C-alpha atoms as a printed R data frame, in Angstrom:
    type eleno elety resid chain resno        x       y       z
1   ATOM     1    CA   MET     A     1   -0.002  -0.050   0.077
2   ATOM     2    CA   SER     A     2    1.484   3.331  -1.092
3   ATOM     3    CA   ASN     A     3    2.088   6.018   1.596
4   ATOM     4    CA   SER     A     4    0.784   8.502  -0.774
5   ATOM     5    CA   PHE     A     5   -2.786   8.236   0.571
6   ATOM     6    CA   THR     A     6   -3.910  10.237   3.331
7   ATOM     7    CA   SER     A     7   -6.195   8.891   6.378
8   ATOM     8    CA   ALA     A     8   -9.365  10.538   4.982
9   ATOM     9    CA   GLU     A     9   -8.736   8.869   1.586
10  ATOM    10    CA   LEU     A    10   -8.080   5.313   3.092
11  ATOM    11    CA   GLN     A    11  -11.302   5.802   5.476
12  ATOM    12    CA   GLU     A    12  -13.270   6.751   2.054
13  ATOM    13    CA   ALA     A    13  -11.848   3.393   0.486
14  ATOM    14    CA   ILE     A    14  -12.691   1.512   3.521
15  ATOM    15    CA   GLU     A    15  -16.257   2.775   3.657
16  ATOM    16    CA   SER     A    16  -16.533   1.928  -0.076
17  ATOM    17    CA   LEU     A    17  -15.283  -1.637   0.320
18  ATOM    18    CA   THR     A    18  -17.888  -2.178   3.484
19  ATOM    19    CA   MET     A    19  -20.578  -1.388   1.168
20  ATOM    20    CA   HIS     A    20  -19.611  -3.571  -1.666
21  ATOM    21    CA   THR     A    21  -19.015  -6.379   1.220
22  ATOM    22    CA   LYS     A    22  -22.720  -6.113   2.205
23  ATOM    23    CA   ILE     A    23  -24.121  -6.333  -1.399
24  ATOM    24    CA   GLN     A    24  -21.786  -9.485  -1.923
25  ATOM    25    CA   LYS     A    25  -23.085 -10.988   1.112
26  ATOM    26    CA   GLY     A    26  -26.565 -10.332   0.064
27  ATOM    27    CA   GLY     A    27  -26.121 -12.146  -3.520
28  ATOM    28    CA   LEU     A    28  -24.251 -15.196  -1.592
29  ATOM    29    CA   LYS     A    29  -27.108 -16.147   0.477
30  ATOM    30    CA   MET     A    30  -29.206 -16.634  -2.418
31  ATOM    31    CA   MET     A    31  -27.007 -19.272  -3.884
32  ATOM    32    CA   CYS     A    32  -26.119 -23.104  -3.253
33  ATOM    33    CA   TYR     A    33  -22.938 -24.042  -1.836
34  ATOM    34    CA   TYR     A    34  -22.547 -27.237  -4.116
35  ATOM    35    CA   ASN     A    35  -22.447 -24.471  -7.354
36  ATOM    36    CA   CYS     A    36  -19.147 -23.518  -8.466
37  ATOM    37    CA   ASP     A    37  -20.894 -19.815  -8.801
38  ATOM    38    CA   TYR     A    38  -21.423 -19.828  -4.830
39  ATOM    39    CA   TRP     A    39  -17.460 -20.292  -4.464
40  ATOM    40    CA   GLU     A    40  -16.589 -17.717  -7.204
41  ATOM    41    CA   SER     A    41  -18.851 -15.132  -5.309
42  ATOM    42    CA   ALA     A    42  -17.299 -16.223  -2.012
43  ATOM    43    CA   SER     A    43  -13.920 -15.677  -3.440
44  ATOM    44    CA   LEU     A    44  -14.824 -12.162  -4.633
45  ATOM    45    CA   LEU     A    45  -16.224 -11.547  -1.289
46  ATOM    46    CA   SER     A    46  -12.986 -12.609   0.322
47  ATOM    47    CA   LYS     A    47  -11.205 -10.242  -2.027
48  ATOM    48    CA   PHE     A    48  -13.377  -7.486  -0.584
49  ATOM    49    CA   LEU     A    49  -12.487  -8.356   2.796
50  ATOM    50    CA   GLU     A    50   -9.018  -8.761   2.100
51  ATOM    51    CA   ASP     A    51   -8.557  -5.557   0.785
52  ATOM    52    CA   ARG     A    52  -10.589  -3.833   3.518
53  ATOM    53    CA   ALA     A    53   -8.092  -5.255   6.086
54  ATOM    54    CA   CYS     A    54   -5.448  -4.016   3.759
55  ATOM    55    CA   HIS     A    55   -6.425  -0.405   3.800
56  ATOM    56    CA   GLN     A    56   -7.433  -0.769   7.506
57  ATOM    57    CA   PHE     A    57   -3.873  -1.760   8.065
58  ATOM    58    CA   ALA     A    58   -2.373   1.193   6.059
59  ATOM    59    CA   LYS     A    59   -4.690   3.661   7.538
60  ATOM    60    CA   CYS     A    60   -3.653   2.821  11.225
61  ATOM    61    CA   SER     A    61    0.190   2.878  10.225
62  ATOM    62    CA   GLN     A    62   -0.575   6.387   8.521
63  ATOM    63    CA   GLU     A    63   -2.125   7.583  11.585
64  ATOM    64    CA   ALA     A    64    0.584   6.295  13.873
65  ATOM    65    CA   ARG     A    65    3.119   8.116  11.654
66  ATOM    66    CA   GLU     A    66    1.357  11.286  11.639
67  ATOM    67    CA   GLN     A    67    1.428  10.978  15.482
68  ATOM    68    CA   GLY     A    68    5.090  10.593  15.331
69  ATOM    69    CA   THR     A    69    5.046   6.965  16.359
70  ATOM    70    CA   ARG     A    70    8.242   4.823  15.435
71  ATOM    71    CA   ILE     A    71    7.422   2.195  13.048
72  ATOM    72    CA   ASP     A    72    9.043  -0.426  15.066
73  ATOM    73    CA   VAL     A    73    6.749   0.470  17.891
74  ATOM    74    CA   PHE     A    74    3.917   0.378  15.716
75  ATOM    75    CA   PHE     A    75    4.818  -3.089  14.143
76  ATOM    76    CA   ASN     A    76    5.324  -4.495  17.908
77  ATOM    77    CA   SER     A    77    1.803  -3.155  18.986
78  ATOM    78    CA   LYS     A    78   -1.393  -5.476  19.633
79  ATOM    79    CA   LEU     A    79   -3.420  -3.566  17.170
80  ATOM    80    CA   CYS     A    80   -0.703  -4.321  14.386
81  ATOM    81    CA   GLY     A    81   -0.542  -7.957  15.058
82  ATOM    82    CA   GLU     A    82   -4.556  -7.996  15.025
83  ATOM    83    CA   LEU     A    83   -4.866  -6.174  11.710
84  ATOM    84    CA   LEU     A    84   -2.417  -8.511  10.029
85  ATOM    85    CA   ASP     A    85   -3.858 -11.764  11.199
86  ATOM    86    CA   GLU     A    86   -7.158 -10.383   9.802
87  ATOM    87    CA   TRP     A    87   -5.641  -9.703   6.562
88  ATOM    88    CA   ASN     A    88   -3.818 -13.196   6.414
89  ATOM    89    CA   THR     A    89   -7.173 -14.803   6.935
90  ATOM    90    CA   TRP     A    90   -8.989 -13.209   4.238
91  ATOM    91    CA   THR     A    91   -6.019 -13.923   1.696
92  ATOM    92    CA   TYR     A    92   -6.170 -17.767   2.785
93  ATOM    93    CA   PHE     A    93   -9.810 -17.854   2.777
94  ATOM    94    CA   ARG     A    94   -9.890 -16.507  -0.769
95  ATOM    95    CA   ALA     A    95   -7.337 -19.031  -1.951
96  ATOM    96    CA   LEU     A    96   -9.522 -21.836  -0.643
97  ATOM    97    CA   CYS     A    97  -12.655 -20.466  -2.129
98  ATOM    98    CA   GLU     A    98  -10.924 -20.283  -5.657
99  ATOM    99    CA   ARG     A    99   -9.570 -24.016  -5.175
100 ATOM   100    CA   GLN     A   100  -13.143 -25.126  -4.512
101 ATOM   101    CA   ALA     A   101  -14.536 -23.171  -7.390
102 ATOM   102    CA   ARG     A   102  -12.210 -24.961  -9.669
103 ATOM   103    CA   TYR     A   103  -12.899 -28.361  -8.265
104 ATOM   104    CA   MET     A   104  -16.880 -27.834  -8.404
105 ATOM   105    CA   GLN     A   105  -16.206 -26.598 -12.249
106 ATOM   106    CA   GLU     A   106  -14.137 -29.681 -13.086
107 ATOM   107    CA   HIS     A   107  -15.789 -32.485 -11.064
108 ATOM   108    CA   GLY     A   108  -19.263 -31.250 -10.053
109 ATOM   109    CA   LYS     A   109  -22.545 -30.248 -11.543
110 ATOM   110    CA   VAL     A   110  -23.334 -26.720 -12.024
111 ATOM   111    CA   PHE     A   111  -26.904 -26.073 -10.596
112 ATOM   112    CA   ALA     A   112  -27.842 -22.807 -11.742
113 ATOM   113    CA   PHE     A   113  -30.136 -20.912  -8.865
114 ATOM   114    CA   ASP     A   114  -33.615 -21.241  -9.949
115 ATOM   115    CA   LYS     A   115  -36.262 -19.066  -8.017
116 ATOM   116    CA   HIS     A   116  -39.151 -20.849  -9.527
117 ATOM   117    CA   LYS     A   117  -37.792 -24.234  -8.363
118 ATOM   118    CA   LEU     A   118  -37.526 -22.926  -4.872
119 ATOM   119    CA   TYR     A   119  -40.918 -21.570  -4.948
120 ATOM   120    CA   MET     A   120  -42.277 -24.924  -6.262
121 ATOM   121    CA   LEU     A   121  -40.404 -26.750  -3.728
122 ATOM   122    CA   LEU     A   122  -41.735 -24.685  -0.832
123 ATOM   123    CA   HIS     A   123  -45.176 -24.435  -1.836
124 ATOM   124    CA   GLN     A   124  -45.615 -28.156  -2.743
125 ATOM   125    CA   SER     A   125  -44.310 -29.532   0.540
126 ATOM   126    CA   PRO     A   126  -46.385 -30.235   3.703
127 ATOM   127    CA   LEU     A   127  -44.073 -27.524   5.627
128 ATOM   128    CA   GLY     A   128  -44.667 -25.054   2.811
129 ATOM   129    CA   LEU     A   129  -48.328 -25.623   2.632
130 ATOM   130    CA   HIS     A   130  -48.695 -25.688   6.701
131 ATOM   131    CA   ILE     A   131  -50.147 -29.107   6.293
132 ATOM   132    CA   ARG     A   132  -50.436 -30.836   9.661
133 ATOM   133    CA   PRO     A   133  -51.475 -34.335  10.212
134 ATOM   134    CA   SER     A   134  -55.145 -35.379  10.756
135 ATOM   135    CA   PRO     A   135  -56.226 -35.967  14.388
136 ATOM   136    CA   ASP     A   136  -57.000 -39.525  13.808
137 ATOM   137    CA   TYR     A   137  -53.166 -40.098  12.781
138 ATOM   138    CA   LEU     A   138  -51.922 -37.883  15.771
139 ATOM   139    CA   ALA     A   139  -54.208 -40.004  18.082
140 ATOM   140    CA   GLN     A   140  -53.009 -43.320  16.617
141 ATOM   141    CA   LYS     A   141  -49.400 -42.154  16.766
142 ATOM   142    CA   ARG     A   142  -49.972 -41.345  20.652
143 ATOM   143    CA   ALA     A   143  -51.394 -44.751  21.122
144 ATOM   144    CA   ASP     A   144  -48.836 -46.343  19.518
145 ATOM   145    CA   GLU     A   145  -46.175 -44.160  21.644
146 ATOM   146    CA   LEU     A   146  -47.879 -45.392  24.714
147 ATOM   147    CA   ALA     A   147  -47.904 -48.916  23.961
148 ATOM   148    CA   PHE     A   148  -44.327 -48.887  23.918
149 ATOM   149    CA   GLN     A   149  -43.850 -46.431  27.034
150 ATOM   150    CA   ARG     A   150  -43.706 -47.851  30.690
151 ATOM   151    CA   ASN     A   151  -44.767 -46.348  34.106
152 ATOM   152    CA   TRP     A   152  -44.098 -48.204  37.370
153 ATOM   153    CA   ASP     A   153  -46.911 -49.893  39.160
154 ATOM   154    CA   ILE     A   154  -46.683 -49.088  42.874
155 ATOM   155    CA   ILE     A   155  -49.179 -52.033  43.841
156 ATOM   156    CA   ALA     A   156  -47.476 -54.821  41.875
157 ATOM   157    CA   ASN     A   157  -43.923 -53.110  42.195
158 ATOM   158    CA   ARG     A   158  -43.034 -53.754  38.543
159 ATOM   159    CA   PRO     A   159  -43.212 -51.824  35.093
160 ATOM   160    CA   ILE     A   160  -46.598 -51.710  33.166
161 ATOM   161    CA   PRO     A   161  -47.497 -50.044  29.936
162 ATOM   162    CA   SER     A   162  -48.443 -45.986  30.417
163 ATOM   163    CA   SER     A   163  -51.702 -46.604  28.994
164 ATOM   164    CA   HIS     A   164  -52.820 -48.958  31.748
165 ATOM   165    CA   CYS     A   165  -52.209 -46.069  34.296
166 ATOM   166    CA   VAL     A   166  -53.937 -42.966  35.455
167 ATOM   167    CA   ALA     A   167  -52.915 -39.908  37.386
168 ATOM   168    CA   TYR     A   168  -55.612 -39.992  40.186
169 ATOM   169    CA   PRO     A   169  -56.228 -36.665  41.697
170 ATOM   170    CA   LEU     A   170  -56.320 -36.790  45.764
171 ATOM   171    CA   PHE     A   171  -57.986 -33.508  46.346
172 ATOM   172    CA   ALA     A   172  -60.465 -33.206  43.137
173 ATOM   173    CA   HIS     A   173  -59.723 -30.354  40.825
174 ATOM   174    CA   PRO     A   174  -63.266 -29.204  40.720
175 ATOM   175    CA   HIS     A   175  -63.065 -27.923  44.323
176 ATOM   176    CA   GLY     A   176  -60.815 -25.125  43.414
177 ATOM   177    CA   PRO     A   177  -57.862 -23.394  45.028
178 ATOM   178    CA   LYS     A   178  -59.993 -21.544  47.413
179 ATOM   179    CA   ALA     A   179  -61.718 -24.745  48.963
180 ATOM   180    CA   LEU     A   180  -58.018 -25.979  49.252
181 ATOM   181    CA   THR     A   181  -56.561 -23.076  51.345
182 ATOM   182    CA   SER     A   182  -60.071 -22.847  53.474
183 ATOM   183    CA   ILE     A   183  -59.743 -26.563  54.335
184 ATOM   184    CA   PHE     A   184  -56.018 -27.048  54.817
185 ATOM   185    CA   GLY     A   185  -55.203 -23.434  55.982
186 ATOM   186    CA   PRO     A   186  -53.611 -20.314  54.111
187 ATOM   187    CA   ALA     A   187  -50.310 -21.599  54.168
188 ATOM   188    CA   THR     A   188  -51.195 -24.144  51.636
189 ATOM   189    CA   ASP     A   189  -49.959 -23.182  47.912
190 ATOM   190    CA   PRO     A   190  -53.012 -23.003  45.625
191 ATOM   191    CA   GLU     A   191  -50.741 -24.511  42.839
192 ATOM   192    CA   ASP     A   192  -50.671 -27.834  44.716
193 ATOM   193    CA   LEU     A   193  -53.965 -28.615  43.180
194 ATOM   194    CA   PHE     A   194  -52.370 -29.420  39.934
195 ATOM   195    CA   SER     A   195  -49.192 -30.723  41.186
196 ATOM   196    CA   ALA     A   196  -47.506 -33.806  41.759
197 ATOM   197    CA   LYS     A   197  -48.096 -33.490  45.521
198 ATOM   198    CA   ASN     A   198  -52.188 -33.974  44.796
199 ATOM   199    CA   ALA     A   199  -51.709 -37.201  42.643
200 ATOM   200    CA   LEU     A   200  -51.265 -40.796  42.475
201 ATOM   201    CA   LEU     A   201  -50.142 -42.552  39.433
202 ATOM   202    CA   LEU     A   202  -52.332 -45.799  39.938
203 ATOM   203    CA   PRO     A   203  -52.972 -48.616  37.553
204 ATOM   204    CA   ARG     A   204  -56.357 -48.862  36.157
205 ATOM   205    CA   TYR     A   205  -57.520 -52.092  37.627
206 ATOM   206    CA   LEU     A   206  -57.300 -50.353  41.075
207 ATOM   207    CA   VAL     A   207  -59.132 -47.046  40.007
208 ATOM   208    CA   SER     A   208  -62.686 -48.702  39.971
209 ATOM   209    CA   ALA     A   209  -62.036 -50.585  43.560
210 ATOM   210    CA   LEU     A   210  -61.036 -47.080  44.554
211 ATOM   211    CA   ASP     A   211  -64.304 -45.481  43.627
212 ATOM   212    CA   ASP     A   212  -66.370 -48.274  44.892
213 ATOM   213    CA   GLY     A   213  -64.791 -47.512  48.450
214 ATOM   214    CA   LEU     A   214  -62.990 -51.087  48.389
215 ATOM   215    CA   VAL     A   215  -59.481 -49.192  48.653
216 ATOM   216    CA   ALA     A   216  -57.852 -47.209  51.461
217 ATOM   217    CA   PHE     A   217  -54.279 -45.691  51.440
218 ATOM   218    CA   VAL     A   218  -53.033 -45.760  55.076
219 ATOM   219    CA   PRO     A   219  -49.501 -44.641  56.722
220 ATOM   220    CA   ASP     A   220  -46.997 -47.620  56.694
221 ATOM   221    CA   ILE     A   221  -47.176 -48.236  60.393
222 ATOM   222    CA   PRO     A   222  -46.290 -51.524  62.054
223 ATOM   223    CA   ASP     A   223  -47.225 -52.581  65.550
224 ATOM   224    CA   LEU     A   224  -50.602 -51.473  65.510
225 ATOM   225    CA   ASP     A   225  -51.935 -54.647  67.345
226 ATOM   226    CA   SER     A   226  -49.730 -53.776  70.509
227 ATOM   227    CA   SER     A   227  -50.665 -51.522  73.364
228 ATOM   228    CA   ALA     A   228  -52.114 -48.378  73.019
229 ATOM   229    CA   ALA     A   229  -48.926 -46.748  74.001
230 ATOM   230    CA   THR     A   230  -46.825 -48.658  71.151
231 ATOM   231    CA   THR     A   231  -49.392 -47.800  68.601
232 ATOM   232    CA   ALA     A   232  -49.451 -43.971  69.458
233 ATOM   233    CA   ALA     A   233  -45.410 -43.936  69.637
234 ATOM   234    CA   ALA     A   234  -45.505 -45.751  66.032
235 ATOM   235    CA   ILE     A   235  -47.729 -42.960  64.528
236 ATOM   236    CA   SER     A   236  -45.703 -40.303  66.064
237 ATOM   237    CA   ALA     A   237  -42.519 -41.803  64.734
238 ATOM   238    CA   TRP     A   238  -44.209 -41.970  61.271
239 ATOM   239    CA   ALA     A   239  -45.285 -38.488  61.396
240 ATOM   240    CA   SER     A   240  -42.178 -36.944  62.533
241 ATOM   241    CA   GLY     A   241  -39.810 -39.452  60.986
242 ATOM   242    CA   SER     A   242  -37.377 -39.142  58.034
243 ATOM   243    CA   ARG     A   243  -38.893 -38.489  54.520
244 ATOM   244    CA   PRO     A   244  -39.820 -40.026  52.214
245 ATOM   245    CA   ARG     A   245  -42.793 -41.772  54.341
246 ATOM   246    CA   GLY     A   246  -44.187 -44.946  53.553
247 ATOM   247    CA   TYR     A   247  -47.819 -45.891  52.692
248 ATOM   248    CA   ARG     A   248  -49.816 -48.963  52.279
249 ATOM   249    CA   VAL     A   249  -52.791 -50.034  50.464
250 ATOM   250    CA   GLN     A   250  -55.571 -51.915  52.002
251 ATOM   251    CA   VAL     A   251  -58.151 -53.726  49.595
252 ATOM   252    CA   MET     A   252  -61.462 -55.363  50.814
253 ATOM   253    CA   ASP     A   253  -61.387 -58.815  49.336
254 ATOM   254    CA   LEU     A   254  -65.390 -59.515  49.049
255 ATOM   255    CA   ALA     A   255  -64.739 -63.186  48.104
256 ATOM   256    CA   ARG     A   256  -62.623 -63.884  51.181
257 ATOM   257    CA   GLY     A   257  -64.138 -61.607  53.546
258 ATOM   258    CA   GLY     A   258  -60.893 -60.194  54.386
259 ATOM   259    CA   VAL     A   259  -58.410 -57.225  53.917
260 ATOM   260    CA   TRP     A   260  -55.561 -57.686  51.635
261 ATOM   261    CA   THR     A   261  -52.705 -55.233  52.344
262 ATOM   262    CA   ARG     A   262  -49.442 -54.274  50.670
263 ATOM   263    CA   ARG     A   263  -46.749 -51.650  50.938
264 ATOM   264    CA   LEU     A   264  -46.820 -49.218  48.178
265 ATOM   265    CA   ALA     A   265  -43.684 -49.440  46.181
266 ATOM   266    CA   PHE     A   266  -42.487 -46.109  44.990
267 ATOM   267    CA   PRO     A   267  -39.947 -45.803  42.348
268 ATOM   268    CA   ASN     A   268  -38.365 -42.798  43.983
269 ATOM   269    CA   GLU     A   269  -38.471 -40.345  46.741
270 ATOM   270    CA   HIS     A   270  -41.216 -38.502  45.607
271 ATOM   271    CA   ARG     A   271  -44.656 -38.940  47.881
272 ATOM   272    CA   PRO     A   272  -47.853 -36.902  47.658
273 ATOM   273    CA   ASP     A   273  -48.580 -34.497  50.403
274 ATOM   274    CA   ALA     A   274  -49.928 -36.437  53.556
275 ATOM   275    CA   LYS     A   275  -52.839 -34.061  53.781
276 ATOM   276    CA   TYR     A   276  -53.861 -34.848  50.529
277 ATOM   277    CA   MET     A   277  -53.625 -38.581  51.125
278 ATOM   278    CA   PHE     A   278  -55.633 -37.862  54.450
279 ATOM   279    CA   PHE     A   279  -58.565 -36.115  52.539
280 ATOM   280    CA   LEU     A   280  -58.762 -39.124  49.953
281 ATOM   281    CA   TYR     A   281  -59.005 -41.449  52.977
282 ATOM   282    CA   LEU     A   282  -61.798 -39.334  54.566
283 ATOM   283    CA   CYS     A   283  -63.750 -39.720  51.244
284 ATOM   284    CA   GLN     A   284  -63.344 -43.491  51.551
285 ATOM   285    CA   VAL     A   285  -64.634 -43.484  55.095
286 ATOM   286    CA   LEU     A   286  -67.667 -41.278  54.084
287 ATOM   287    CA   TRP     A   287  -68.523 -43.254  50.800
288 ATOM   288    CA   ASN     A   288  -68.582 -46.321  53.293
289 ATOM   289    CA   VAL     A   289  -70.783 -44.951  55.753
290 ATOM   290    CA   TRP     A   290  -73.205 -43.811  53.329
291 ATOM   291    CA   TRP     A   291  -73.369 -46.881  50.965
292 ATOM   292    CA   LYS     A   292  -72.128 -49.832  52.917
293 ATOM   293    CA   GLY     A   293  -75.527 -51.578  53.039
294 ATOM   294    CA   ARG     A   294  -74.945 -52.160  49.282
295 ATOM   295    CA   VAL     A   295  -72.604 -54.983  49.732
296 ATOM   296    CA   GLY     A   296  -73.487 -56.113  53.224
297 ATOM   297    CA   GLY     A   297  -71.313 -56.036  56.070
298 ATOM   298    CA   LEU     A   298  -67.921 -56.590  54.624
299 ATOM   299    CA   LEU     A   299  -67.821 -53.200  52.824
300 ATOM   300    CA   GLY     A   300  -65.831 -50.795  55.132
301 ATOM   301    CA   ARG     A   301  -63.290 -53.054  57.093
302 ATOM   302    CA   ALA     A   302  -60.438 -51.613  54.838
303 ATOM   303    CA   VAL     A   303  -61.054 -48.098  55.648
304 ATOM   304    CA   GLY     A   304  -62.058 -49.248  59.461
305 ATOM   305    CA   VAL     A   305  -58.727 -50.604  59.810
306 ATOM   306    CA   GLY     A   306  -57.393 -47.592  58.423
307 ATOM   307    CA   ARG     A   307  -58.694 -45.288  61.344
308 ATOM   308    CA   ASN     A   308  -55.876 -46.858  63.791
309 ATOM   309    CA   HIS     A   309  -53.240 -45.511  61.250
310 ATOM   310    CA   TRP     A   310  -54.350 -42.008  60.696
311 ATOM   311    CA   GLY     A   311  -55.733 -41.506  64.111
312 ATOM   312    CA   MET     A   312  -53.316 -39.581  66.448
313 ATOM   313    CA   GLY     A   313  -51.175 -38.299  63.928
314 ATOM   314    CA   GLU     A   314  -50.444 -35.165  62.293
315 ATOM   315    CA   ARG     A   315  -53.078 -32.042  62.316
316 ATOM   316    CA   TYR     A   316  -53.995 -31.457  58.515
317 ATOM   317    CA   VAL     A   317  -57.428 -29.586  58.812
318 ATOM   318    CA   ALA     A   318  -59.398 -27.404  61.424
319 ATOM   319    CA   GLU     A   319  -60.875 -29.085  64.554
320 ATOM   320    CA   VAL     A   320  -64.357 -27.749  64.185
321 ATOM   321    CA   GLN     A   321  -64.270 -28.969  60.437
322 ATOM   322    CA   MET     A   322  -62.855 -32.209  61.717
323 ATOM   323    CA   ARG     A   323  -65.484 -32.474  64.183
324 ATOM   324    CA   ALA     A   324  -68.266 -31.877  61.706
325 ATOM   325    CA   PHE     A   325  -67.113 -34.781  59.808
326 ATOM   326    CA   VAL     A   326  -66.806 -37.401  62.712
327 ATOM   327    CA   ASP     A   327  -70.363 -36.108  63.703
328 ATOM   328    CA   GLU     A   328  -71.572 -37.350  59.961
329 ATOM   329    CA   VAL     A   329  -69.692 -40.411  59.978
330 ATOM   330    CA   GLY     A   330  -70.932 -41.561  63.721
331 ATOM   331    CA   LEU     A   331  -69.121 -43.691  66.075
332 ATOM   332    CA   GLY     A   332  -65.896 -45.684  65.471
333 ATOM   333    CA   PHE     A   333  -64.180 -42.866  63.988
334 ATOM   334    CA   GLU     A   334  -63.268 -40.314  67.033
335 ATOM   335    CA   GLY     A   335  -59.789 -41.172  66.757
336 ATOM   336    CA   LEU     A   336  -59.617 -38.846  63.461
337 ATOM   337    CA   LEU     A   337  -60.299 -35.746  65.813
338 ATOM   338    CA   GLU     A   338  -56.481 -36.023  66.812
339 ATOM   339    CA   ASN     A   339  -56.020 -34.912  63.175
340 ATOM   340    CA   GLY     A   340  -57.975 -31.761  63.553
341 ATOM   341    CA   ASP     A   341  -55.815 -28.337  64.441
342 ATOM   342    CA   PRO     A   342  -57.606 -26.113  66.922
343 ATOM   343    CA   GLY     A   343  -55.215 -23.224  65.755
344 ATOM   344    CA   MET     A   344  -57.015 -23.258  62.068
345 ATOM   345    CA   ASP     A   345  -60.491 -23.180  63.516
346 ATOM   346    CA   GLY     A   346  -60.854 -19.316  62.049
347 ATOM   347    CA   GLU     A   347  -59.686 -20.096  58.729
348 ATOM   348    CA   GLY     A   348  -62.972 -21.918  57.022
349 ATOM   349    CA   GLU     A   349  -66.464 -22.510  57.730
350 ATOM   350    CA   GLU     A   350  -67.692 -25.552  59.891
351 ATOM   351    CA   GLY     A   351  -69.158 -27.474  57.145
352 ATOM   352    CA   VAL     A   352  -66.674 -26.786  54.220
353 ATOM   353    CA   LEU     A   353  -64.407 -30.173  54.629
354 ATOM   354    CA   LEU     A   354  -67.766 -31.997  54.585
355 ATOM   355    CA   ALA     A   355  -69.037 -30.271  51.389
356 ATOM   356    CA   ALA     A   356  -65.983 -30.890  49.542
357 ATOM   357    CA   LEU     A   357  -65.967 -34.552  50.851
358 ATOM   358    CA   ALA     A   358  -69.634 -35.127  49.814
359 ATOM   359    CA   GLY     A   359  -69.118 -33.359  46.488
360 ATOM   360    CA   GLN     A   360  -65.797 -35.503  45.531
361 ATOM   361    CA   VAL     A   361  -67.903 -38.925  46.708
362 ATOM   362    CA   ARG     A   362  -70.900 -37.900  44.440
363 ATOM   363    CA   GLY     A   363  -68.354 -37.542  41.700
364 ATOM   364    CA   TYR     A   364  -67.434 -40.972  42.430
365 ATOM   365    CA   LYS     A   365  -70.801 -42.439  42.327
366 ATOM   366    CA   LYS     A   366  -72.913 -40.095  40.486
367 ATOM   367    CA   GLU     A   367  -74.537 -43.033  38.786
368 ATOM   368    CA   VAL     A   368  -75.391 -44.746  41.986
369 ATOM   369    CA   ILE     A   369  -76.553 -41.798  43.564
370 ATOM   370    CA   GLU     A   370  -78.812 -41.114  40.694
371 ATOM   371    CA   GLU     A   371  -80.110 -44.821  40.959
372 ATOM   372    CA   GLU     A   372  -80.727 -44.419  44.540
373 ATOM   373    CA   GLU     A   373  -82.702 -41.360  44.221
374 ATOM   374    CA   GLU     A   374  -84.848 -43.155  41.316
375 ATOM   375    CA   GLU     A   375  -85.484 -45.790  43.595
376 ATOM   376    CA   GLU     A   376  -86.501 -43.845  46.434
377 ATOM   377    CA   GLU     A   377  -88.867 -41.598  44.006
378 ATOM   378    CA   GLU     A   378  -90.422 -45.054  42.866
379 ATOM   379    CA   GLU     A   379  -90.916 -46.037  46.604
380 ATOM   380    CA   GLU     A   380  -92.667 -43.012  47.192
381 ATOM   381    CA   GLU     A   381  -94.835 -42.977  44.457
382 ATOM   382    CA   GLU     A   382  -95.831 -46.355  45.533
383 ATOM   383    CA   ARG     A   383  -96.554 -45.392  48.997
384 ATOM   384    CA   ARG     A   384  -98.795 -42.724  47.638
385 ATOM   385    CA   GLN     A   385 -100.681 -45.041  45.618
386 ATOM   386    CA   GLU     A   386 -101.491 -47.632  48.290
387 ATOM   387    CA   THR     A   387 -102.153 -44.949  50.968
388 ATOM   388    CA   PRO     A   388 -106.118 -43.720  50.802
389 ATOM   389    CA   LEU     A   389 -106.670 -40.123  50.015
390 ATOM   390    CA   VAL     A   390 -109.594 -40.208  52.468
391 ATOM   391    CA   SER     A   391 -108.725 -39.909  55.899
392 ATOM   392    CA   ASN     A   392 -110.619 -41.403  58.848
393 ATOM   393    CA   ASP     A   393 -112.505 -37.933  58.917
394 ATOM   394    CA   THR     A   394 -114.528 -38.372  55.839
395 ATOM   395    CA   THR     A   395 -115.170 -34.523  55.787
396 ATOM   396    CA   SER     A   396 -111.639 -33.812  54.894
397 ATOM   397    CA   LEU     A   397 -109.534 -34.772  52.224
398 ATOM   398    CA   TRP     A   398 -105.725 -34.649  52.271
399 ATOM   399    CA   PHE     A   399 -103.019 -35.396  49.817
400 ATOM   400    CA   TRP     A   400  -99.488 -36.396  49.963
């Protein structure tokens, strides 16, 4: 580079090369790298960048000379090294592009850039037309994926297909976050309603039995057949012990008239929140108290055994709400009052717990309840037809 150029002239040349570089880059994006024209354009772009680096080096050296800096000091500076590295880089890159252009011209096919072909490619492909698979295809694909996925069966302690599992909510979602905090206190996080703290991944074969009131989940506490003091100590140890806690499932075996029990085998250390497990247990108690007559005296032993587990444990709900529940279910469950917290008495209305339990139980057996109501209406209608419309006093008529 000649020293006859001033710094202003070199700056003007740099700006001109920068403009040509931008134009050349725009054309380069529209080309295909397997075309020799692409590499020729890339070589020209490298030439522009090489010349710009050369002009920048000349400008910096000219400015250093004008400021009185010795030439040896400038050549030993960091700025000079960076400018020379950039200059040499673009020189080497230009040589590579020229060599690749010659190779493509001799050995490769020359593909002219055709905008029409690109247009047809984009507008005849599913992506270009925004075509999405049909819902039936997506449903079948999802079913095929589930057929190969596995989840852990906490009852049988083995993997089973994911399609055989259900995420079972302990505190039903329709209750809403307001009922959640009214029952369990304002410190309860409303987001628990839709979190893993409020659910169990259960096999489908157990869900129907759970809805029928034949299953209860209780703490895994040993020595319940010992003395009362030993039982109280075991429950206290479970409540205040290390995490994660253990649970058992108790299933009423109607065929043999006994209770089948097994420890839940969780695959990791995650456990649902104990207060939501307790709420589900109360649902089972209420269901059995209301409809235990449907299958005779056997139904209810599963939850009846569980009352020894949950009694004298942690305090999950307000004491007045717990007392309203015990008054509803009757004798035999007074021990559950130990789970009521007197300090939460002002957090919710007295019947909010019982109303939530009744709503969830009604959701379990909506068909059963409707059938019961229809039977009661039919019996009432039969009584009306059998009862005489005229009383002993023939002067007065009365109707049911």
